[in-house]
C-alpha positions as YAML, in Angstrom:
chain: A
units: angstrom
residues:
- id: 1
  name: MET
  ca: [35.56, 157.33, 128.79]
- id: 2
  name: PRO
  ca: [37.00, 160.78, 129.95]
- id: 3
  name: GLU
  ca: [40.20, 162.67, 128.69]
- id: 4
  name: PHE
  ca: [42.65, 162.99, 131.97]
- id: 5
  name: GLY
  ca: [46.67, 164.85, 132.23]
- id: 6
  name: PRO
  ca: [48.51, 165.68, 132.51]
- id: 7
  name: ILE
  ca: [50.21, 163.08, 133.32]
- id: 8
  name: THR
  ca: [53.26, 160.72, 133.10]
- id: 9
  name: CYS
  ca: [53.16, 158.40, 130.17]
- id: 10
  name: ALA
  ca: [55.23, 155.12, 130.98]
- id: 11
  name: GLY
  ca: [55.26, 153.76, 127.04]
- id: 12
  name: CYS
  ca: [58.77, 154.51, 126.16]
- id: 13
  name: GLY
  ca: [61.94, 155.41, 129.43]
- id: 14
  name: LEU
  ca: [61.59, 158.86, 128.68]
- id: 15
  name: LEU
  ca: [59.10, 159.03, 130.76]
- id: 16
  name: CYS
  ca: [57.22, 162.24, 129.74]
- id: 17
  name: ASP
  ca: [55.41, 163.94, 132.03]
- id: 18
  name: ASP
  ca: [53.03, 166.64, 130.18]
- id: 19
  name: VAL
  ca: [50.81, 163.68, 128.54]
- id: 20
  name: LEU
  ca: [47.18, 164.18, 128.34]
- id: 21
  name: VAL
  ca: [45.27, 161.16, 127.30]
- id: 22
  name: ASP
  ca: [41.82, 160.95, 125.43]
- id: 23
  name: ALA
  ca: [40.26, 157.42, 125.47]
- id: 24
  name: ALA
  ca: [36.72, 158.11, 124.45]
- id: 25
  name: ASP
  ca: [35.27, 156.12, 120.64]
- id: 26
  name: ASP
  ca: [37.30, 152.94, 122.01]
- id: 27
  name: ALA
  ca: [40.56, 155.26, 120.60]
- id: 28
  name: VAL
  ca: [43.55, 156.39, 122.71]
- id: 29
  name: ARG
  ca: [44.65, 159.25, 121.20]
- id: 30
  name: LEU
  ca: [47.54, 161.38, 123.31]
- id: 31
  name: THR
  ca: [48.68, 165.23, 123.22]
- id: 32
  name: PRO
  ca: [51.30, 165.46, 122.54]
- id: 33
  name: ASP
  ca: [50.68, 163.13, 119.53]
- id: 34
  name: CYS
  ca: [52.43, 159.94, 120.21]
- id: 35
  name: ASP
  ca: [51.41, 156.84, 118.28]
- id: 36
  name: LEU
  ca: [54.22, 154.41, 121.21]
- id: 37
  name: GLY
  ca: [52.45, 156.04, 123.64]
- id: 38
  name: ALA
  ca: [48.74, 155.40, 122.25]
- id: 39
  name: GLN
  ca: [49.93, 152.22, 121.91]
- id: 40
  name: TRP
  ca: [50.38, 151.78, 125.63]
- id: 41
  name: PHE
  ca: [47.99, 153.66, 126.96]
- id: 42
  name: SER
  ca: [45.07, 151.12, 124.38]
- id: 43
  name: GLU
  ca: [46.77, 148.14, 125.95]
- id: 44
  name: ARG
  ca: [45.30, 148.79, 129.84]
- id: 45
  name: LEU
  ca: [42.44, 151.10, 128.90]
- id: 46
  name: LEU
  ca: [40.94, 148.81, 126.75]
- id: 47
  name: ARG
  ca: [42.17, 144.98, 128.14]
- id: 48
  name: PRO
  ca: [38.32, 142.85, 127.91]
- id: 49
  name: ALA
  ca: [36.46, 143.51, 130.61]
- id: 50
  name: GLY
  ca: [35.93, 140.81, 133.54]
- id: 51
  name: ALA
  ca: [39.27, 138.95, 133.79]
- id: 52
  name: PRO
  ca: [39.87, 136.37, 136.48]
- id: 53
  name: SER
  ca: [42.27, 137.96, 139.00]
- id: 54
  name: ALA
  ca: [44.07, 135.08, 138.72]
- id: 55
  name: THR
  ca: [44.78, 132.08, 137.28]
- id: 56
  name: ILE
  ca: [46.44, 127.82, 137.65]
- id: 57
  name: ASP
  ca: [46.94, 126.04, 134.73]
- id: 58
  name: GLY
  ca: [45.15, 128.88, 132.52]
- id: 59
  name: LYS
  ca: [42.31, 128.34, 134.97]
- id: 60
  name: PRO
  ca: [40.16, 131.47, 136.81]
- id: 61
  name: VAL
  ca: [41.71, 131.15, 140.96]
- id: 62
  name: ASP
  ca: [41.54, 134.13, 144.08]
- id: 63
  name: VAL
  ca: [45.11, 135.77, 144.54]
- id: 64
  name: GLY
  ca: [45.50, 133.65, 147.33]
- id: 65
  name: SER
  ca: [45.58, 130.01, 146.05]
- id: 66
  name: ALA
  ca: [47.46, 131.44, 143.15]
- id: 67
  name: LEU
  ca: [50.07, 132.53, 145.83]
- id: 68
  name: THR
  ca: [49.76, 129.44, 147.23]
- id: 69
  name: ARG
  ca: [51.16, 127.51, 144.45]
- id: 70
  name: ALA
  ca: [53.54, 130.17, 143.63]
- id: 71
  name: ALA
  ca: [55.20, 129.69, 146.96]
- id: 72
  name: GLU
  ca: [54.92, 125.70, 146.63]
- id: 73
  name: LEU
  ca: [56.94, 126.21, 143.21]
- id: 74
  name: LEU
  ca: [59.41, 129.15, 144.31]
- id: 75
  name: ARG
  ca: [60.50, 126.62, 147.64]
- id: 76
  name: GLY
  ca: [60.70, 123.83, 145.99]
- id: 77
  name: ALA
  ca: [63.62, 125.61, 143.72]
- id: 78
  name: ARG
  ca: [66.67, 124.89, 142.49]
- id: 79
  name: ARG
  ca: [67.76, 127.28, 141.13]
- id: 80
  name: PRO
  ca: [65.16, 129.73, 140.38]
- id: 81
  name: LEU
  ca: [65.33, 132.78, 138.33]
- id: 82
  name: LEU
  ca: [63.62, 136.18, 138.45]
- id: 83
  name: HIS
  ca: [63.05, 138.36, 135.40]
- id: 84
  name: GLY
  ca: [61.33, 140.68, 133.04]
- id: 85
  name: PHE
  ca: [60.47, 144.50, 135.04]
- id: 86
  name: GLU
  ca: [59.74, 145.73, 131.24]
- id: 87
  name: HIS
  ca: [57.20, 147.79, 132.52]
- id: 88
  name: ALA
  ca: [58.21, 147.74, 136.36]
- id: 89
  name: THR
  ca: [58.62, 150.32, 139.14]
- id: 90
  name: VAL
  ca: [60.76, 150.82, 141.79]
- id: 91
  name: GLU
  ca: [58.91, 150.01, 144.16]
- id: 92
  name: ASP
  ca: [58.34, 146.35, 142.26]
- id: 93
  name: ALA
  ca: [62.52, 146.33, 141.91]
- id: 94
  name: ARG
  ca: [62.71, 146.12, 145.30]
- id: 95
  name: ALA
  ca: [59.85, 144.18, 146.12]
- id: 96
  name: ALA
  ca: [61.49, 141.90, 144.32]
- id: 97
  name: VAL
  ca: [65.30, 141.64, 144.95]
- id: 98
  name: ALA
  ca: [63.93, 141.37, 148.35]
- id: 99
  name: LEU
  ca: [62.97, 138.35, 146.98]
- id: 100
  name: ALA
  ca: [65.47, 136.85, 145.23]
- id: 101
  name: ASP
  ca: [67.57, 137.41, 148.08]
- id: 102
  name: ARG
  ca: [65.67, 135.70, 150.43]
- id: 103
  name: LEU
  ca: [65.43, 132.22, 147.83]
- id: 104
  name: GLY
  ca: [69.28, 132.94, 146.25]
- id: 105
  name: ALA
  ca: [67.39, 133.65, 142.97]
- id: 106
  name: VAL
  ca: [69.19, 135.12, 140.67]
- id: 107
  name: ILE
  ca: [67.52, 138.05, 139.37]
- id: 108
  name: ALA
  ca: [68.07, 140.06, 135.56]
- id: 109
  name: THR
  ca: [66.85, 142.83, 134.68]
- id: 110
  name: ASP
  ca: [68.12, 141.73, 130.68]
- id: 111
  name: ASP
  ca: [66.19, 139.06, 128.94]
- id: 112
  name: GLY
  ca: [67.48, 139.05, 125.83]
- id: 113
  name: GLU
  ca: [71.51, 137.27, 124.56]
- id: 114
  name: TRP
  ca: [73.10, 137.55, 127.31]
- id: 115
  name: ALA
  ca: [76.86, 138.96, 126.44]
- id: 116
  name: GLY
  ca: [78.72, 138.75, 128.80]
- id: 117
  name: ALA
  ca: [80.15, 140.98, 131.87]
- id: 118
  name: PRO
  ca: [78.56, 144.08, 131.65]
- id: 119
  name: ALA
  ca: [80.60, 146.95, 130.60]
- id: 120
  name: VAL
  ca: [78.94, 149.58, 133.62]
- id: 121
  name: PRO
  ca: [78.97, 147.54, 136.59]
- id: 122
  name: LEU
  ca: [82.37, 146.91, 135.68]
- id: 123
  name: ARG
  ca: [84.57, 150.74, 135.06]
- id: 124
  name: GLY
  ca: [81.31, 152.47, 134.91]
- id: 125
  name: ALA
  ca: [80.43, 155.16, 133.05]
- id: 126
  name: SER
  ca: [80.18, 158.74, 132.14]
- id: 127
  name: THR
  ca: [76.43, 159.95, 132.09]
- id: 128
  name: ALA
  ca: [73.96, 162.75, 131.59]
- id: 129
  name: THR
  ca: [70.62, 163.77, 132.37]
- id: 130
  name: LEU
  ca: [68.50, 165.08, 128.96]
- id: 131
  name: GLY
  ca: [69.15, 168.90, 130.38]
- id: 132
  name: GLU
  ca: [72.78, 168.75, 130.44]
- id: 133
  name: ILE
  ca: [72.71, 167.54, 127.28]
- id: 134
  name: ARG
  ca: [70.15, 169.80, 125.78]
- id: 135
  name: ASP
  ca: [71.89, 172.92, 127.33]
- id: 136
  name: ARG
  ca: [75.62, 171.94, 126.67]
- id: 137
  name: ALA
  ca: [76.32, 169.44, 124.47]
- id: 138
  name: ARG
  ca: [77.23, 170.59, 121.00]
- id: 139
  name: VAL
  ca: [77.77, 166.93, 119.14]
- id: 140
  name: VAL
  ca: [75.37, 164.02, 119.59]
- id: 141
  name: VAL
  ca: [76.33, 161.14, 118.01]
- id: 142
  name: ILE
  ca: [73.53, 158.22, 118.19]
- id: 143
  name: TRP
  ca: [75.09, 155.08, 117.28]
- id: 144
  name: ARG
  ca: [72.60, 153.05, 116.06]
- id: 145
  name: GLU
  ca: [69.25, 153.66, 117.19]
- id: 146
  name: ASP
  ca: [66.40, 154.71, 116.22]
- id: 147
  name: PRO
  ca: [65.43, 157.04, 118.48]
- id: 148
  name: GLU
  ca: [62.46, 158.77, 115.95]
- id: 149
  name: SER
  ca: [61.25, 155.44, 116.51]
- id: 150
  name: THR
  ca: [61.54, 153.87, 120.39]
- id: 151
  name: HIS
  ca: [61.57, 157.23, 121.76]
- id: 152
  name: PRO
  ca: [59.44, 158.89, 119.48]
- id: 153
  name: ARG
  ca: [60.08, 162.98, 121.71]
- id: 154
  name: LEU
  ca: [63.74, 162.24, 122.46]
- id: 155
  name: LEU
  ca: [65.22, 164.81, 119.71]
- id: 156
  name: GLU
  ca: [63.01, 166.92, 121.05]
- id: 157
  name: ARG
  ca: [63.83, 166.82, 124.41]
- id: 158
  name: LEU
  ca: [67.76, 167.38, 123.30]
- id: 159
  name: GLY
  ca: [67.15, 170.01, 121.88]
- id: 160
  name: ILE
  ca: [67.98, 168.21, 117.77]
- id: 161
  name: GLY
  ca: [66.30, 171.33, 115.88]
- id: 162
  name: GLY
  ca: [65.77, 173.80, 118.48]
- id: 163
  name: GLY
  ca: [67.25, 176.74, 117.10]
- id: 164
  name: VAL
  ca: [71.01, 176.50, 119.01]
- id: 165
  name: GLU
  ca: [74.03, 175.29, 117.17]
- id: 166
  name: ARG
  ca: [74.72, 171.91, 117.57]
- id: 167
  name: THR
  ca: [75.16, 168.50, 114.56]
- id: 168
  name: LEU
  ca: [73.76, 165.66, 115.00]
- id: 169
  name: VAL
  ca: [75.79, 163.00, 114.07]
- id: 170
  name: VAL
  ca: [74.24, 158.91, 113.53]
- id: 171
  name: VAL
  ca: [76.70, 156.03, 112.93]
- id: 172
  name: ASP
  ca: [73.90, 153.02, 110.90]
- id: 173
  name: ASP
  ca: [73.92, 152.02, 107.51]
- id: 174
  name: SER
  ca: [69.98, 151.59, 107.67]
- id: 175
  name: ASP
  ca: [67.60, 154.48, 106.27]
- id: 176
  name: THR
  ca: [65.61, 154.99, 109.67]
- id: 177
  name: ALA
  ca: [63.66, 158.36, 110.65]
- id: 178
  name: THR
  ca: [66.76, 159.61, 112.60]
- id: 179
  name: ALA
  ca: [69.45, 159.14, 109.94]
- id: 180
  name: GLY
  ca: [67.16, 161.36, 108.28]
- id: 181
  name: ARG
  ca: [67.59, 164.12, 110.40]
- id: 182
  name: ALA
  ca: [71.10, 164.01, 110.31]
- id: 183
  name: GLU
  ca: [74.08, 166.92, 109.85]
- id: 184
  name: VAL
  ca: [76.28, 164.41, 109.39]
- id: 185
  name: ARG
  ca: [75.61, 160.07, 108.39]
- id: 186
  name: LEU
  ca: [78.56, 157.60, 109.04]
- id: 187
  name: GLY
  ca: [77.13, 154.32, 108.28]
- id: 188
  name: TRP
  ca: [79.21, 150.87, 108.01]
- id: 189
  name: PRO
  ca: [78.51, 147.61, 108.51]
- id: 190
  name: PRO
  ca: [77.43, 146.72, 111.86]
- id: 191
  name: GLY
  ca: [80.32, 143.54, 112.99]
- id: 192
  name: ARG
  ca: [82.43, 146.80, 111.92]
- id: 193
  name: ASP
  ca: [81.58, 148.81, 115.61]
- id: 194
  name: LEU
  ca: [84.58, 147.86, 117.28]
- id: 195
  name: GLU
  ca: [86.49, 147.99, 114.82]
- id: 196
  name: ALA
  ca: [85.24, 152.11, 114.76]
- id: 197
  name: LEU
  ca: [85.41, 152.56, 118.23]
- id: 198
  name: THR
  ca: [89.30, 151.26, 119.22]
- id: 199
  name: THR
  ca: [89.93, 153.66, 115.98]
- id: 200
  name: LEU
  ca: [88.58, 156.93, 116.95]
- id: 201
  name: HIS
  ca: [90.16, 156.22, 120.36]
- id: 202
  name: ALA
  ca: [93.86, 156.10, 118.86]
- id: 203
  name: LEU
  ca: [93.48, 158.45, 116.74]
- id: 204
  name: GLN
  ca: [92.00, 160.22, 120.29]
- id: 205
  name: ARG
  ca: [95.17, 159.35, 121.01]
- id: 206
  name: GLY
  ca: [97.45, 160.62, 118.84]
- id: 207
  name: LEU
  ca: [98.13, 156.70, 116.83]
- id: 208
  name: THR
  ca: [98.88, 155.63, 113.24]
- id: 209
  name: VAL
  ca: [96.49, 153.59, 112.35]
- id: 210
  name: ARG
  ca: [96.21, 151.88, 109.32]
- id: 211
  name: ALA
  ca: [92.11, 151.27, 109.27]
- id: 212
  name: GLY
  ca: [91.30, 151.68, 105.46]
- id: 213
  name: GLU
  ca: [88.17, 153.43, 104.68]
- id: 214
  name: LEU
  ca: [86.99, 153.71, 107.87]
- id: 215
  name: GLU
  ca: [90.24, 156.59, 108.60]
- id: 216
  name: LEU
  ca: [88.67, 159.47, 107.11]
- id: 217
  name: PRO
  ca: [85.12, 159.76, 107.98]
- id: 218
  name: LEU
  ca: [86.82, 158.59, 111.57]
- id: 219
  name: SER
  ca: [89.18, 161.21, 111.19]
- id: 220
  name: GLY
  ca: [86.61, 164.19, 109.96]
- id: 221
  name: LEU
  ca: [84.39, 162.83, 113.21]
- id: 222
  name: LEU
  ca: [87.39, 162.71, 115.38]
- id: 223
  name: LYS
  ca: [87.74, 166.32, 113.98]
- id: 224
  name: ARG
  ca: [84.29, 168.26, 115.02]
- id: 225
  name: LEU
  ca: [84.61, 166.09, 118.68]
- id: 226
  name: ARG
  ca: [87.71, 167.78, 119.15]
- id: 227
  name: ALA
  ca: [86.53, 171.58, 117.41]
- id: 228
  name: VAL
  ca: [83.31, 171.36, 120.72]
- id: 229
  name: PRO
  ca: [83.40, 171.48, 124.58]
- id: 230
  name: HIS
  ca: [81.16, 169.43, 125.14]
- id: 231
  name: VAL
  ca: [79.30, 165.85, 123.73]
- id: 232
  name: ALA
  ca: [77.53, 163.14, 123.87]
- id: 233
  name: PHE
  ca: [77.05, 159.62, 122.69]
- id: 234
  name: VAL
  ca: [73.38, 157.91, 122.57]
- id: 235
  name: TYR
  ca: [73.55, 154.37, 122.01]
- id: 236
  name: GLY
  ca: [71.08, 151.26, 122.79]
- id: 237
  name: ALA
  ca: [70.80, 147.77, 122.06]
- id: 238
  name: GLY
  ca: [72.34, 147.96, 118.25]
- id: 239
  name: LEU
  ca: [75.81, 148.86, 119.71]
- id: 240
  name: THR
  ca: [75.59, 146.66, 122.79]
- id: 241
  name: ALA
  ca: [73.24, 143.46, 122.10]
- id: 242
  name: GLY
  ca: [74.84, 140.00, 120.98]
- id: 243
  name: ALA
  ca: [78.24, 138.27, 120.61]
- id: 244
  name: GLY
  ca: [80.93, 140.26, 121.64]
- id: 245
  name: GLY
  ca: [78.12, 143.97, 123.10]
- id: 246
  name: GLN
  ca: [79.42, 144.58, 125.99]
- id: 247
  name: ARG
  ca: [83.29, 145.07, 124.35]
- id: 248
  name: ARG
  ca: [81.59, 147.01, 121.99]
- id: 249
  name: ALA
  ca: [79.80, 148.86, 124.86]
- id: 250
  name: LEU
  ca: [83.74, 148.93, 126.90]
- id: 251
  name: ALA
  ca: [85.54, 150.64, 123.83]
- id: 252
  name: LEU
  ca: [82.66, 153.27, 123.93]
- id: 253
  name: HIS
  ca: [82.73, 154.20, 127.57]
- id: 254
  name: GLU
  ca: [86.88, 153.97, 127.17]
- id: 255
  name: LEU
  ca: [86.94, 156.49, 124.01]
- id: 256
  name: VAL
  ca: [84.11, 158.87, 126.26]
- id: 257
  name: ARG
  ca: [87.00, 158.75, 129.23]
- id: 258
  name: ALA
  ca: [89.35, 159.37, 126.58]
- id: 259
  name: LEU
  ca: [87.23, 162.65, 125.36]
- id: 260
  name: CYS
  ca: [87.09, 164.34, 128.57]
- id: 261
  name: HIS
  ca: [91.09, 164.71, 128.78]
- id: 262
  name: GLU
  ca: [89.98, 167.46, 127.49]
- id: 263
  name: ARG
  ca: [87.06, 168.29, 126.90]
- id: 264
  name: HIS
  ca: [83.47, 166.99, 129.17]
- id: 265
  name: ALA
  ca: [81.68, 163.66, 126.91]
- id: 266
  name: VAL
  ca: [79.03, 161.86, 127.97]
- id: 267
  name: THR
  ca: [76.63, 158.69, 127.86]
- id: 268
  name: LEU
  ca: [72.94, 158.17, 127.25]
- id: 269
  name: GLU
  ca: [71.70, 155.15, 127.12]
- id: 270
  name: LEU
  ca: [68.68, 154.00, 124.83]
- id: 271
  name: PRO
  ca: [66.81, 151.12, 127.46]
- id: 272
  name: GLY
  ca: [65.41, 148.96, 125.92]
- id: 273
  name: ALA
  ca: [61.93, 148.84, 128.07]
- id: 274
  name: PRO
  ca: [60.50, 151.45, 130.55]
- id: 275
  name: GLY
  ca: [61.32, 149.72, 133.46]
- id: 276
  name: THR
  ca: [64.14, 148.46, 132.81]
- id: 277
  name: ARG
  ca: [66.40, 151.59, 134.09]
- id: 278
  name: SER
  ca: [64.44, 151.60, 137.38]
- id: 279
  name: ALA
  ca: [64.62, 148.07, 138.06]
- id: 280
  name: ASP
  ca: [68.62, 148.06, 137.31]
- id: 281
  name: ASP
  ca: [69.63, 151.42, 139.75]
- id: 282
  name: VAL
  ca: [67.42, 149.19, 142.62]
- id: 283
  name: LEU
  ca: [69.52, 146.47, 142.28]
- id: 284
  name: ALA
  ca: [72.73, 148.91, 142.12]
- id: 285
  name: TRP
  ca: [71.54, 150.15, 145.36]
- id: 286
  name: GLN
  ca: [70.94, 147.07, 146.86]
- id: 287
  name: SER
  ca: [72.98, 144.61, 145.98]
- id: 288
  name: GLY
  ca: [76.12, 146.76, 143.94]
- id: 289
  name: TYR
  ca: [74.98, 145.60, 140.73]
- id: 290
  name: GLY
  ca: [73.02, 146.38, 138.02]
- id: 291
  name: GLY
  ca: [71.90, 144.07, 135.96]
- id: 292
  name: ASN
  ca: [72.05, 140.35, 136.22]
- id: 293
  name: VAL
  ca: [73.04, 139.68, 140.13]
- id: 294
  name: ASP
  ca: [73.10, 136.27, 141.02]
- id: 295
  name: PHE
  ca: [71.66, 135.75, 145.22]
- id: 296
  name: ALA
  ca: [72.47, 131.96, 145.33]
- id: 297
  name: SER
  ca: [76.03, 132.37, 147.23]
- id: 298
  name: GLY
  ca: [74.12, 134.35, 150.22]
- id: 299
  name: HIS
  ca: [75.72, 137.97, 148.58]
- id: 300
  name: PRO
  ca: [75.25, 138.77, 145.46]
- id: 301
  name: GLU
  ca: [77.92, 138.54, 142.82]
- id: 302
  name: LEU
  ca: [77.48, 140.09, 139.03]
- id: 303
  name: VAL
  ca: [76.72, 137.22, 136.00]
- id: 304
  name: THR
  ca: [79.41, 137.32, 133.99]
- id: 305
  name: ALA
  ca: [78.00, 134.16, 131.57]
- id: 306
  name: THR
  ca: [78.15, 134.92, 128.23]
- id: 307
  name: GLN
  ca: [75.05, 132.05, 128.13]
- id: 308
  name: PRO
  ca: [71.92, 132.03, 130.56]
- id: 309
  name: LEU
  ca: [72.28, 129.53, 133.00]
- id: 310
  name: ASP
  ca: [70.89, 126.31, 131.72]
- id: 311
  name: ASP
  ca: [70.38, 125.04, 135.78]
- id: 312
  name: VAL
  ca: [66.96, 127.15, 136.32]
- id: 313
  name: ASP
  ca: [64.22, 125.53, 136.61]
- id: 314
  name: VAL
  ca: [61.45, 128.05, 138.20]
- id: 315
  name: THR
  ca: [60.71, 131.19, 136.38]
- id: 316
  name: LEU
  ca: [58.91, 134.48, 138.27]
- id: 317
  name: LEU
  ca: [58.25, 136.52, 135.51]
- id: 318
  name: VAL
  ca: [57.10, 140.81, 136.83]
- id: 319
  name: GLU
  ca: [55.34, 143.37, 135.08]
- id: 320
  name: PRO
  ca: [57.18, 142.17, 131.22]
- id: 321
  name: GLY
  ca: [54.94, 143.21, 128.05]
- id: 322
  name: SER
  ca: [53.78, 140.11, 127.26]
- id: 323
  name: ALA
  ca: [53.48, 137.64, 130.57]
- id: 324
  name: GLY
  ca: [56.02, 135.51, 127.61]
- id: 325
  name: ALA
  ca: [56.76, 131.36, 128.63]
- id: 326
  name: ALA
  ca: [56.98, 131.28, 132.24]
- id: 327
  name: GLU
  ca: [55.79, 129.17, 135.47]
- id: 328
  name: ILE
  ca: [54.77, 132.56, 137.10]
- id: 329
  name: ALA
  ca: [53.96, 135.56, 135.74]
- id: 330
  name: LEU
  ca: [53.37, 138.18, 137.72]
- id: 331
  name: GLY
  ca: [52.05, 141.13, 135.17]
- id: 332
  name: SER
  ca: [49.04, 143.57, 133.85]
- id: 333
  name: LEU
  ca: [48.43, 141.94, 130.93]
- id: 334
  name: ALA
  ca: [46.98, 138.69, 130.13]
- id: 335
  name: ALA
  ca: [49.25, 135.10, 130.45]
- id: 336
  name: GLY
  ca: [50.91, 133.76, 127.24]
- id: 337
  name: PRO
  ca: [51.52, 130.29, 126.34]
- id: 338
  name: GLY
  ca: [53.36, 128.42, 129.60]
- id: 339
  name: VAL
  ca: [52.38, 130.10, 132.57]
- id: 340
  name: GLU
  ca: [51.45, 127.85, 135.09]
- id: 341
  name: VAL
  ca: [50.28, 130.77, 137.89]
- id: 342
  name: TRP
  ca: [49.14, 133.95, 136.30]
- id: 343
  name: ILE
  ca: [48.39, 136.93, 138.93]
- id: 344
  name: ARG
  ca: [47.09, 140.33, 137.66]
- id: 345
  name: THR
  ca: [48.36, 143.24, 139.40]
- id: 346
  name: ALA
  ca: [47.82, 147.05, 138.48]
- id: 347
  name: ALA
  ca: [49.12, 148.68, 135.12]
- id: 348
  name: ALA
  ca: [51.05, 151.67, 136.90]
- id: 349
  name: GLY
  ca: [50.74, 154.91, 135.49]
- id: 350
  name: VAL
  ca: [46.94, 153.41, 134.64]
- id: 351
  name: ASP
  ca: [45.19, 151.49, 137.32]
- id: 352
  name: GLY
  ca: [48.25, 151.74, 140.11]
- id: 353
  name: GLY
  ca: [50.64, 154.47, 141.11]
- id: 354
  name: GLY
  ca: [54.45, 154.16, 141.71]
- id: 355
  name: THR
  ca: [57.75, 155.61, 140.95]
- id: 356
  name: ALA
  ca: [59.84, 155.04, 138.27]
- id: 357
  name: HIS
  ca: [63.51, 156.39, 136.44]
- id: 358
  name: ARG
  ca: [63.67, 158.10, 133.52]
- id: 359
  name: LEU
  ca: [65.92, 156.47, 130.94]
- id: 360
  name: ASP
  ca: [68.77, 159.61, 132.55]
- id: 361
  name: GLY
  ca: [68.02, 158.33, 136.03]
- id: 362
  name: VAL
  ca: [65.37, 161.27, 136.92]
- id: 363
  name: PRO
  ca: [62.41, 159.85, 139.11]
- id: 364
  name: LEU
  ca: [59.29, 160.54, 138.12]
- id: 365
  name: ALA
  ca: [56.05, 160.02, 139.91]
- id: 366
  name: LEU
  ca: [53.66, 157.52, 138.02]
- id: 367
  name: GLN
  ca: [49.72, 158.06, 138.83]
- id: 368
  name: ALA
  ca: [46.76, 156.39, 138.36]
- id: 369
  name: PRO
  ca: [43.93, 158.51, 137.01]
- id: 370
  name: LEU
  ca: [41.66, 155.39, 136.80]
- id: 371
  name: PRO
  ca: [42.36, 153.39, 140.15]
- id: 372
  name: GLY
  ca: [41.05, 149.79, 140.16]
- id: 373
  name: GLU
  ca: [41.43, 146.61, 142.61]
- id: 374
  name: ALA
  ca: [44.30, 145.06, 141.18]
- id: 375
  name: PRO
  ca: [47.70, 144.89, 143.53]
- id: 376
  name: SER
  ca: [50.93, 146.46, 141.95]
- id: 377
  name: ALA
  ca: [53.67, 144.23, 142.21]
- id: 378
  name: ALA
  ca: [55.42, 145.38, 144.74]
- id: 379
  name: ALA
  ca: [51.77, 144.04, 146.90]
- id: 380
  name: VAL
  ca: [51.74, 140.28, 145.64]
- id: 381
  name: LEU
  ca: [55.78, 140.20, 145.82]
- id: 382
  name: THR
  ca: [55.82, 141.25, 149.31]
- id: 383
  name: ARG
  ca: [52.95, 138.84, 150.08]
- id: 384
  name: LEU
  ca: [54.76, 136.27, 147.96]
- id: 385
  name: LEU
  ca: [57.69, 136.35, 150.67]
- id: 386
  name: ALA
  ca: [55.94, 136.41, 152.65]
- id: 387
  name: GLU
  ca: [53.73, 133.12, 151.64]
- id: 388
  name: VAL
  ca: [57.54, 131.20, 150.99]
- id: 389
  name: GLU
  ca: [58.99, 132.44, 154.87]
- id: 390
  name: ARG
  ca: [55.76, 130.69, 155.86]
...
């Protein structure tokens, strides 16, 4: 297999668009070197030959038969759910929203534990592009994330270690690769994050607080934040996942809003999967809400439940990292257990094209260096909508 590039790598939400790929000798190597990106390409370039175009109950069928069965399941559903989107494009998400609107379905971009009403749709957020943070931020606070492992070139893209006077602060009680690069490291158990954020906010407002052993390190952090004109907070599931996660996210955004009274403060959220930002943005454009949206009432409503809906009876999984358990799955990787209908789709960035949004919202084109015969998820969803309406 020849070398190709430069192309956009969708191995993580950074969507690096300067990647060269060498897939010779049954191994994939990337330039610049990135193990995460190499693994992503390996899964899609070195797939077994002769995989069926579609299956029903694990048996190969043609795509038309699979679509007919999928449409039957969706038409008979009381409470369908469309979810996944880990590797979806903007075009995939648009087609999914159209189908969810027609079905009166729930569409969810967060497949983890639902942590309650999402903070950003309710309150908004101060955000910035990678370039703005690189050029302006003099203090970067990474809150309980390890981008050296999950987004390997992020610190480089933010200008960390690039010769500009900039302080990297890491809040984490774990010994991570990112924490090892920090000039300032703060650590306490995750269960105290809400307390730390609210205490920092109170200190910013000049209120008297009794935070015990947290007061001294937080006062030191606030002194650093006040000493510069531009600061950035990088966060993700390490802060927002699980019980009370969105309350912690709200506390972070309230802190940033307070800091903005005297300086420019921004946040950068690290998505759990590269397709999540694209799907969230499409949902926001077309429904007014990002994240989990319910179309059952005939108009979009933000899902604020703290638990997944118990009455979902048919699920449609769109471009997951792996097919997982679902009645209907559309993906470039093989179907997992529990999938009644599976339809193979092109992998955007390898044998299919499309548009994706980088983790800071910047749109980038995903090329198709090795075009194949498999349709995109957007094309399959559009055909499925037509089949449902027949």
